mmCIF file of the N, C-alpha and C atoms, coordinates in Angstrom:
data_MODEL
# 
_entry.id   MODEL 
# 
loop_
_atom_site.group_PDB 
_atom_site.id 
_atom_site.type_symbol 
_atom_site.label_atom_id 
_atom_site.label_alt_id 
_atom_site.label_comp_id 
_atom_site.label_asym_id 
_atom_site.label_entity_id 
_atom_site.label_seq_id 
_atom_site.pdbx_PDB_ins_code 
_atom_site.Cartn_x 
_atom_site.Cartn_y 
_atom_site.Cartn_z 
_atom_site.occupancy 
_atom_site.B_iso_or_equiv 
_atom_site.pdbx_formal_charge 
_atom_site.auth_seq_id 
_atom_site.auth_comp_id 
_atom_site.auth_asym_id 
_atom_site.auth_atom_id 
_atom_site.pdbx_PDB_model_num 
ATOM 1   N N  . ALA A 1 1  ? 0.844   -1.185  0.000   1.00 0.00 ? 1  ALA A N  1 
ATOM 2   C CA . ALA A 1 1  ? 0.000   0.000   0.000   1.00 0.00 ? 1  ALA A CA 1 
ATOM 3   C C  . ALA A 1 1  ? 0.881   1.237   0.000   1.00 0.00 ? 1  ALA A C  1 
ATOM 4   N N  . GLU A 1 2  ? 0.356   2.281   -0.565  1.00 0.00 ? 2  GLU A N  1 
ATOM 5   C CA . GLU A 1 2  ? 1.086   3.541   -0.576  1.00 0.00 ? 2  GLU A CA 1 
ATOM 6   C C  . GLU A 1 2  ? 0.121   4.682   -0.275  1.00 0.00 ? 2  GLU A C  1 
ATOM 7   N N  . GLN A 1 3  ? 0.654   5.778   0.168   1.00 0.00 ? 3  GLN A N  1 
ATOM 8   C CA . GLN A 1 3  ? -0.134  6.971   0.437   1.00 0.00 ? 3  GLN A CA 1 
ATOM 9   C C  . GLN A 1 3  ? 0.093   7.956   -0.698  1.00 0.00 ? 3  GLN A C  1 
ATOM 10  N N  . LYS A 1 4  ? -0.995  8.479   -1.231  1.00 0.00 ? 4  LYS A N  1 
ATOM 11  C CA . LYS A 1 4  ? -0.891  9.465   -2.300  1.00 0.00 ? 4  LYS A CA 1 
ATOM 12  C C  . LYS A 1 4  ? -2.004  10.480  -2.109  1.00 0.00 ? 4  LYS A C  1 
ATOM 13  N N  . GLU A 1 5  ? -1.623  11.725  -1.907  1.00 0.00 ? 5  GLU A N  1 
ATOM 14  C CA . GLU A 1 5  ? -2.590  12.798  -1.696  1.00 0.00 ? 5  GLU A CA 1 
ATOM 15  C C  . GLU A 1 5  ? -3.547  12.470  -0.554  1.00 0.00 ? 5  GLU A C  1 
ATOM 16  N N  . GLY A 1 6  ? -3.032  11.888  0.519   1.00 0.00 ? 6  GLY A N  1 
ATOM 17  C CA . GLY A 1 6  ? -3.837  11.570  1.689   1.00 0.00 ? 6  GLY A CA 1 
ATOM 18  C C  . GLY A 1 6  ? -4.704  10.329  1.569   1.00 0.00 ? 6  GLY A C  1 
ATOM 19  N N  . LYS A 1 7  ? -4.602  9.606   0.473   1.00 0.00 ? 7  LYS A N  1 
ATOM 20  C CA . LYS A 1 7  ? -5.392  8.389   0.280   1.00 0.00 ? 7  LYS A CA 1 
ATOM 21  C C  . LYS A 1 7  ? -4.488  7.170   0.341   1.00 0.00 ? 7  LYS A C  1 
ATOM 22  N N  . THR A 1 8  ? -5.026  6.085   0.893   1.00 0.00 ? 8  THR A N  1 
ATOM 23  C CA . THR A 1 8  ? -4.322  4.810   0.866   1.00 0.00 ? 8  THR A CA 1 
ATOM 24  C C  . THR A 1 8  ? -4.672  4.125   -0.446  1.00 0.00 ? 8  THR A C  1 
ATOM 25  N N  . ILE A 1 9  ? -3.645  3.726   -1.190  1.00 0.00 ? 9  ILE A N  1 
ATOM 26  C CA . ILE A 1 9  ? -3.850  3.054   -2.469  1.00 0.00 ? 9  ILE A CA 1 
ATOM 27  C C  . ILE A 1 9  ? -3.212  1.671   -2.396  1.00 0.00 ? 9  ILE A C  1 
ATOM 28  N N  . VAL A 1 10 ? -4.020  0.650   -2.679  1.00 0.00 ? 10 VAL A N  1 
ATOM 29  C CA . VAL A 1 10 ? -3.550  -0.730  -2.647  1.00 0.00 ? 10 VAL A CA 1 
ATOM 30  C C  . VAL A 1 10 ? -3.687  -1.304  -4.053  1.00 0.00 ? 10 VAL A C  1 
ATOM 31  N N  . ASP A 1 11 ? -2.562  -1.654  -4.662  1.00 0.00 ? 11 ASP A N  1 
ATOM 32  C CA . ASP A 1 11 ? -2.559  -2.247  -6.001  1.00 0.00 ? 11 ASP A CA 1 
ATOM 33  C C  . ASP A 1 11 ? -2.198  -3.724  -5.856  1.00 0.00 ? 11 ASP A C  1 
ATOM 34  N N  . VAL A 1 12 ? -3.233  -4.572  -5.812  1.00 0.00 ? 12 VAL A N  1 
ATOM 35  C CA . VAL A 1 12 ? -2.995  -6.001  -5.594  1.00 0.00 ? 12 VAL A CA 1 
ATOM 36  C C  . VAL A 1 12 ? -2.460  -6.700  -6.841  1.00 0.00 ? 12 VAL A C  1 
ATOM 37  N N  . THR A 1 13 ? -2.510  -6.044  -7.993  1.00 0.00 ? 13 THR A N  1 
ATOM 38  C CA . THR A 1 13 ? -1.946  -6.645  -9.207  1.00 0.00 ? 13 THR A CA 1 
ATOM 39  C C  . THR A 1 13 ? -0.432  -6.775  -9.086  1.00 0.00 ? 13 THR A C  1 
ATOM 40  N N  . LYS A 1 14 ? 0.193   -5.938  -8.282  1.00 0.00 ? 14 LYS A N  1 
ATOM 41  C CA . LYS A 1 14 ? 1.648   -5.976  -8.108  1.00 0.00 ? 14 LYS A CA 1 
ATOM 42  C C  . LYS A 1 14 ? 2.115   -7.214  -7.352  1.00 0.00 ? 14 LYS A C  1 
ATOM 43  N N  . ILE A 1 15 ? 1.199   -7.840  -6.609  1.00 0.00 ? 15 ILE A N  1 
ATOM 44  C CA . ILE A 1 15 ? 1.576   -9.037  -5.847  1.00 0.00 ? 15 ILE A CA 1 
ATOM 45  C C  . ILE A 1 15 ? 0.915   -10.300 -6.411  1.00 0.00 ? 15 ILE A C  1 
ATOM 46  N N  . GLY A 1 16 ? 0.411   -10.198 -7.633  1.00 0.00 ? 16 GLY A N  1 
ATOM 47  C CA . GLY A 1 16 ? -0.111  -11.374 -8.321  1.00 0.00 ? 16 GLY A CA 1 
ATOM 48  C C  . GLY A 1 16 ? -1.539  -11.760 -7.997  1.00 0.00 ? 16 GLY A C  1 
ATOM 49  N N  . ILE A 1 17 ? -2.295  -10.887 -7.361  1.00 0.00 ? 17 ILE A N  1 
ATOM 50  C CA . ILE A 1 17 ? -3.696  -11.191 -7.058  1.00 0.00 ? 17 ILE A CA 1 
ATOM 51  C C  . ILE A 1 17 ? -4.561  -10.667 -8.195  1.00 0.00 ? 17 ILE A C  1 
ATOM 52  N N  . ASP A 1 18 ? -5.409  -11.534 -8.745  1.00 0.00 ? 18 ASP A N  1 
ATOM 53  C CA . ASP A 1 18 ? -6.261  -11.144 -9.865  1.00 0.00 ? 18 ASP A CA 1 
ATOM 54  C C  . ASP A 1 18 ? -7.634  -10.653 -9.428  1.00 0.00 ? 18 ASP A C  1 
ATOM 55  N N  . LYS A 1 19 ? -8.165  -11.220 -8.336  1.00 0.00 ? 19 LYS A N  1 
ATOM 56  C CA . LYS A 1 19 ? -9.526  -10.883 -7.929  1.00 0.00 ? 19 LYS A CA 1 
ATOM 57  C C  . LYS A 1 19 ? -9.589  -10.635 -6.429  1.00 0.00 ? 19 LYS A C  1 
ATOM 58  N N  . VAL A 1 20 ? -10.263 -9.551  -6.047  1.00 0.00 ? 20 VAL A N  1 
ATOM 59  C CA . VAL A 1 20 ? -10.473 -9.226  -4.636  1.00 0.00 ? 20 VAL A CA 1 
ATOM 60  C C  . VAL A 1 20 ? -11.837 -9.777  -4.245  1.00 0.00 ? 20 VAL A C  1 
ATOM 61  N N  . LEU A 1 21 ? -11.865 -10.554 -3.157  1.00 0.00 ? 21 LEU A N  1 
ATOM 62  C CA . LEU A 1 21 ? -13.105 -11.150 -2.668  1.00 0.00 ? 21 LEU A CA 1 
ATOM 63  C C  . LEU A 1 21 ? -13.634 -10.353 -1.482  1.00 0.00 ? 21 LEU A C  1 
ATOM 64  N N  . GLY A 1 22 ? -14.895 -10.544 -1.159  1.00 0.00 ? 22 GLY A N  1 
ATOM 65  C CA . GLY A 1 22 ? -15.547 -9.750  -0.129  1.00 0.00 ? 22 GLY A CA 1 
ATOM 66  C C  . GLY A 1 22 ? -15.513 -10.319 1.268   1.00 0.00 ? 22 GLY A C  1 
ATOM 67  N N  . ARG A 1 23 ? -14.566 -11.176 1.575   1.00 0.00 ? 23 ARG A N  1 
ATOM 68  C CA . ARG A 1 23 ? -14.444 -11.697 2.938   1.00 0.00 ? 23 ARG A CA 1 
ATOM 69  C C  . ARG A 1 23 ? -13.714 -10.668 3.783   1.00 0.00 ? 23 ARG A C  1 
ATOM 70  N N  . GLY A 1 24 ? -14.111 -10.509 5.008   1.00 0.00 ? 24 GLY A N  1 
ATOM 71  C CA . GLY A 1 24 ? -13.415 -9.570  5.883   1.00 0.00 ? 24 GLY A CA 1 
ATOM 72  C C  . GLY A 1 24 ? -14.147 -8.247  6.011   1.00 0.00 ? 24 GLY A C  1 
ATOM 73  N N  . LYS A 1 25 ? -13.522 -7.341  6.757   1.00 0.00 ? 25 LYS A N  1 
ATOM 74  C CA . LYS A 1 25 ? -14.131 -6.052  7.062   1.00 0.00 ? 25 LYS A CA 1 
ATOM 75  C C  . LYS A 1 25 ? -13.232 -4.923  6.574   1.00 0.00 ? 25 LYS A C  1 
ATOM 76  N N  . ILE A 1 26 ? -13.853 -3.849  6.148   1.00 0.00 ? 26 ILE A N  1 
ATOM 77  C CA . ILE A 1 26 ? -13.138 -2.647  5.728   1.00 0.00 ? 26 ILE A CA 1 
ATOM 78  C C  . ILE A 1 26 ? -13.460 -1.567  6.754   1.00 0.00 ? 26 ILE A C  1 
ATOM 79  N N  . SER A 1 27 ? -12.434 -1.024  7.396   1.00 0.00 ? 27 SER A N  1 
ATOM 80  C CA . SER A 1 27 ? -12.675 -0.029  8.437   1.00 0.00 ? 27 SER A CA 1 
ATOM 81  C C  . SER A 1 27 ? -12.312 1.391   8.019   1.00 0.00 ? 27 SER A C  1 
ATOM 82  N N  . ARG A 1 28 ? -11.707 1.542   6.831   1.00 0.00 ? 28 ARG A N  1 
ATOM 83  C CA . ARG A 1 28 ? -11.371 2.894   6.380   1.00 0.00 ? 28 ARG A CA 1 
ATOM 84  C C  . ARG A 1 28 ? -11.419 2.972   4.859   1.00 0.00 ? 28 ARG A C  1 
ATOM 85  N N  . SER A 1 29 ? -11.501 4.183   4.395   1.00 0.00 ? 29 SER A N  1 
ATOM 86  C CA . SER A 1 29 ? -11.569 4.429   2.964   1.00 0.00 ? 29 SER A CA 1 
ATOM 87  C C  . SER A 1 29 ? -10.219 4.165   2.312   1.00 0.00 ? 29 SER A C  1 
ATOM 88  N N  . MET A 1 30 ? -10.241 3.502   1.165   1.00 0.00 ? 30 MET A N  1 
ATOM 89  C CA . MET A 1 30 ? -9.014  3.260   0.410   1.00 0.00 ? 30 MET A CA 1 
ATOM 90  C C  . MET A 1 30 ? -9.364  3.022   -1.051  1.00 0.00 ? 30 MET A C  1 
ATOM 91  N N  . LYS A 1 31 ? -8.388  3.192   -1.897  1.00 0.00 ? 31 LYS A N  1 
ATOM 92  C CA . LYS A 1 31 ? -8.541  2.879   -3.314  1.00 0.00 ? 31 LYS A CA 1 
ATOM 93  C C  . LYS A 1 31 ? -7.841  1.553   -3.553  1.00 0.00 ? 31 LYS A C  1 
ATOM 94  N N  . VAL A 1 32 ? -8.553  0.602   -4.153  1.00 0.00 ? 32 VAL A N  1 
ATOM 95  C CA . VAL A 1 32 ? -7.982  -0.712  -4.429  1.00 0.00 ? 32 VAL A CA 1 
ATOM 96  C C  . VAL A 1 32 ? -7.969  -0.923  -5.940  1.00 0.00 ? 32 VAL A C  1 
ATOM 97  N N  . ILE A 1 33 ? -6.814  -1.333  -6.439  1.00 0.00 ? 33 ILE A N  1 
ATOM 98  C CA . ILE A 1 33 ? -6.642  -1.600  -7.865  1.00 0.00 ? 33 ILE A CA 1 
ATOM 99  C C  . ILE A 1 33 ? -6.477  -3.108  -8.043  1.00 0.00 ? 33 ILE A C  1 
ATOM 100 N N  . ALA A 1 34 ? -7.333  -3.704  -8.871  1.00 0.00 ? 34 ALA A N  1 
ATOM 101 C CA . ALA A 1 34 ? -7.278  -5.145  -9.138  1.00 0.00 ? 34 ALA A CA 1 
ATOM 102 C C  . ALA A 1 34 ? -7.856  -5.406  -10.519 1.00 0.00 ? 34 ALA A C  1 
ATOM 103 N N  . LYS A 1 35 ? -7.607  -6.588  -11.037 1.00 0.00 ? 35 LYS A N  1 
ATOM 104 C CA . LYS A 1 35 ? -8.179  -6.949  -12.337 1.00 0.00 ? 35 LYS A CA 1 
ATOM 105 C C  . LYS A 1 35 ? -9.679  -7.195  -12.217 1.00 0.00 ? 35 LYS A C  1 
ATOM 106 N N  . ASN A 1 36 ? -10.116 -7.799  -11.103 1.00 0.00 ? 36 ASN A N  1 
ATOM 107 C CA . ASN A 1 36 ? -11.530 -8.107  -10.885 1.00 0.00 ? 36 ASN A CA 1 
ATOM 108 C C  . ASN A 1 36 ? -11.881 -7.969  -9.413  1.00 0.00 ? 36 ASN A C  1 
ATOM 109 N N  . PHE A 1 37 ? -13.166 -7.718  -9.148  1.00 0.00 ? 37 PHE A N  1 
ATOM 110 C CA . PHE A 1 37 ? -13.698 -7.635  -7.791  1.00 0.00 ? 37 PHE A CA 1 
ATOM 111 C C  . PHE A 1 37 ? -14.971 -8.462  -7.726  1.00 0.00 ? 37 PHE A C  1 
ATOM 112 N N  . SER A 1 38 ? -15.173 -9.161  -6.609  1.00 0.00 ? 38 SER A N  1 
ATOM 113 C CA . SER A 1 38 ? -16.466 -9.808  -6.414  1.00 0.00 ? 38 SER A CA 1 
ATOM 114 C C  . SER A 1 38 ? -17.475 -8.701  -6.107  1.00 0.00 ? 38 SER A C  1 
ATOM 115 N N  . LYS A 1 39 ? -18.736 -9.013  -6.283  1.00 0.00 ? 39 LYS A N  1 
ATOM 116 C CA . LYS A 1 39 ? -19.792 -8.032  -6.020  1.00 0.00 ? 39 LYS A CA 1 
ATOM 117 C C  . LYS A 1 39 ? -19.727 -7.549  -4.576  1.00 0.00 ? 39 LYS A C  1 
ATOM 118 N N  . SER A 1 40 ? -19.546 -8.482  -3.627  1.00 0.00 ? 40 SER A N  1 
ATOM 119 C CA . SER A 1 40 ? -19.524 -8.096  -2.213  1.00 0.00 ? 40 SER A CA 1 
ATOM 120 C C  . SER A 1 40 ? -18.287 -7.269  -1.868  1.00 0.00 ? 40 SER A C  1 
ATOM 121 N N  . ALA A 1 41 ? -17.153 -7.543  -2.502  1.00 0.00 ? 41 ALA A N  1 
ATOM 122 C CA . ALA A 1 41 ? -15.945 -6.749  -2.250  1.00 0.00 ? 41 ALA A CA 1 
ATOM 123 C C  . ALA A 1 41 ? -16.155 -5.316  -2.716  1.00 0.00 ? 41 ALA A C  1 
ATOM 124 N N  . LYS A 1 42 ? -16.710 -5.171  -3.890  1.00 0.00 ? 42 LYS A N  1 
ATOM 125 C CA . LYS A 1 42 ? -16.972 -3.830  -4.427  1.00 0.00 ? 42 LYS A CA 1 
ATOM 126 C C  . LYS A 1 42 ? -17.934 -3.070  -3.516  1.00 0.00 ? 42 LYS A C  1 
ATOM 127 N N  . GLU A 1 43 ? -18.998 -3.732  -3.074  1.00 0.00 ? 43 GLU A N  1 
ATOM 128 C CA . GLU A 1 43 ? -19.978 -3.093  -2.194  1.00 0.00 ? 43 GLU A CA 1 
ATOM 129 C C  . GLU A 1 43 ? -19.343 -2.658  -0.875  1.00 0.00 ? 43 GLU A C  1 
ATOM 130 N N  . LYS A 1 44 ? -18.544 -3.530  -0.261  1.00 0.00 ? 44 LYS A N  1 
ATOM 131 C CA . LYS A 1 44 ? -17.912 -3.200  1.019   1.00 0.00 ? 44 LYS A CA 1 
ATOM 132 C C  . LYS A 1 44 ? -16.944 -2.030  0.893   1.00 0.00 ? 44 LYS A C  1 
ATOM 133 N N  . LEU A 1 45 ? -16.150 -2.035  -0.152  1.00 0.00 ? 45 LEU A N  1 
ATOM 134 C CA . LEU A 1 45 ? -15.202 -0.938  -0.357  1.00 0.00 ? 45 LEU A CA 1 
ATOM 135 C C  . LEU A 1 45 ? -15.927 0.388   -0.569  1.00 0.00 ? 45 LEU A C  1 
ATOM 136 N N  . GLU A 1 46 ? -16.968 0.374   -1.382  1.00 0.00 ? 46 GLU A N  1 
ATOM 137 C CA . GLU A 1 46 ? -17.709 1.603   -1.655  1.00 0.00 ? 46 GLU A CA 1 
ATOM 138 C C  . GLU A 1 46 ? -18.487 2.080   -0.433  1.00 0.00 ? 46 GLU A C  1 
ATOM 139 N N  . GLU A 1 47 ? -19.032 1.159   0.369   1.00 0.00 ? 47 GLU A N  1 
ATOM 140 C CA . GLU A 1 47 ? -19.739 1.534   1.599   1.00 0.00 ? 47 GLU A CA 1 
ATOM 141 C C  . GLU A 1 47 ? -18.809 2.210   2.599   1.00 0.00 ? 47 GLU A C  1 
ATOM 142 N N  . ALA A 1 48 ? -17.531 1.829   2.590   1.00 0.00 ? 48 ALA A N  1 
ATOM 143 C CA . ALA A 1 48 ? -16.547 2.423   3.495   1.00 0.00 ? 48 ALA A CA 1 
ATOM 144 C C  . ALA A 1 48 ? -16.003 3.743   2.941   1.00 0.00 ? 48 ALA A C  1 
ATOM 145 N N  . GLY A 1 49 ? -16.544 4.181   1.800   1.00 0.00 ? 49 GLY A N  1 
ATOM 146 C CA . GLY A 1 49 ? -16.085 5.427   1.204   1.00 0.00 ? 49 GLY A CA 1 
ATOM 147 C C  . GLY A 1 49 ? -14.893 5.247   0.291   1.00 0.00 ? 49 GLY A C  1 
ATOM 148 N N  . GLY A 1 50 ? -14.596 3.998   -0.038  1.00 0.00 ? 50 GLY A N  1 
ATOM 149 C CA . GLY A 1 50 ? -13.446 3.699   -0.881  1.00 0.00 ? 50 GLY A CA 1 
ATOM 150 C C  . GLY A 1 50 ? -13.785 3.711   -2.356  1.00 0.00 ? 50 GLY A C  1 
ATOM 151 N N  . GLU A 1 51 ? -12.810 3.306   -3.124  1.00 0.00 ? 51 GLU A N  1 
ATOM 152 C CA . GLU A 1 51 ? -12.920 3.343   -4.580  1.00 0.00 ? 51 GLU A CA 1 
ATOM 153 C C  . GLU A 1 51 ? -12.312 2.067   -5.149  1.00 0.00 ? 51 GLU A C  1 
ATOM 154 N N  . VAL A 1 52 ? -12.941 1.525   -6.180  1.00 0.00 ? 52 VAL A N  1 
ATOM 155 C CA . VAL A 1 52 ? -12.385 0.355   -6.856  1.00 0.00 ? 52 VAL A CA 1 
ATOM 156 C C  . VAL A 1 52 ? -11.973 0.750   -8.265  1.00 0.00 ? 52 VAL A C  1 
ATOM 157 N N  . THR A 1 53 ? -10.827 0.244   -8.684  1.00 0.00 ? 53 THR A N  1 
ATOM 158 C CA . THR A 1 53 ? -10.331 0.509   -10.028 1.00 0.00 ? 53 THR A CA 1 
ATOM 159 C C  . THR A 1 53 ? -9.964  -0.819  -10.662 1.00 0.00 ? 53 THR A C  1 
ATOM 160 N N  . THR A 1 54 ? -10.504 -1.073  -11.837 1.00 0.00 ? 54 THR A N  1 
ATOM 161 C CA . THR A 1 54 ? -10.221 -2.308  -12.551 1.00 0.00 ? 54 THR A CA 1 
ATOM 162 C C  . THR A 1 54 ? -9.094  -2.072  -13.542 1.00 0.00 ? 54 THR A C  1 
ATOM 163 N N  . GLY A 1 55 ? -8.120  -2.964  -13.526 1.00 0.00 ? 55 GLY A N  1 
ATOM 164 C CA . GLY A 1 55 ? -6.996  -2.853  -14.439 1.00 0.00 ? 55 GLY A CA 1 
ATOM 165 C C  . GLY A 1 55 ? -5.730  -2.472  -13.716 1.00 0.00 ? 55 GLY A C  1 
ATOM 166 N N  . GLU A 1 56 ? -4.678  -2.250  -14.478 1.00 0.00 ? 56 GLU A N  1 
ATOM 167 C CA . GLU A 1 56 ? -3.384  -1.892  -13.905 1.00 0.00 ? 56 GLU A CA 1 
ATOM 168 C C  . GLU A 1 56 ? -3.129  -0.414  -14.122 1.00 0.00 ? 56 GLU A C  1 
ATOM 169 N N  . VAL A 1 57 ? -2.559  0.221   -13.118 1.00 0.00 ? 57 VAL A N  1 
ATOM 170 C CA . VAL A 1 57 ? -2.259  1.654   -13.194 1.00 0.00 ? 57 VAL A CA 1 
ATOM 171 C C  . VAL A 1 57 ? -0.783  1.861   -13.032 1.00 0.00 ? 57 VAL A C  1 
# 
């Protein structure tokens, strides 16, 4: 994870993860970059005020 302009950015493509699943809890807003997201993962991230980005940046 890295901090950019006060936001936490997690790019899981850099560690070989293709899809983010919705298991677990999100306690803070963050931007997550992945190739794919499950429906529940996307919902949880957005409910916490986060952002999902599909693809590599």
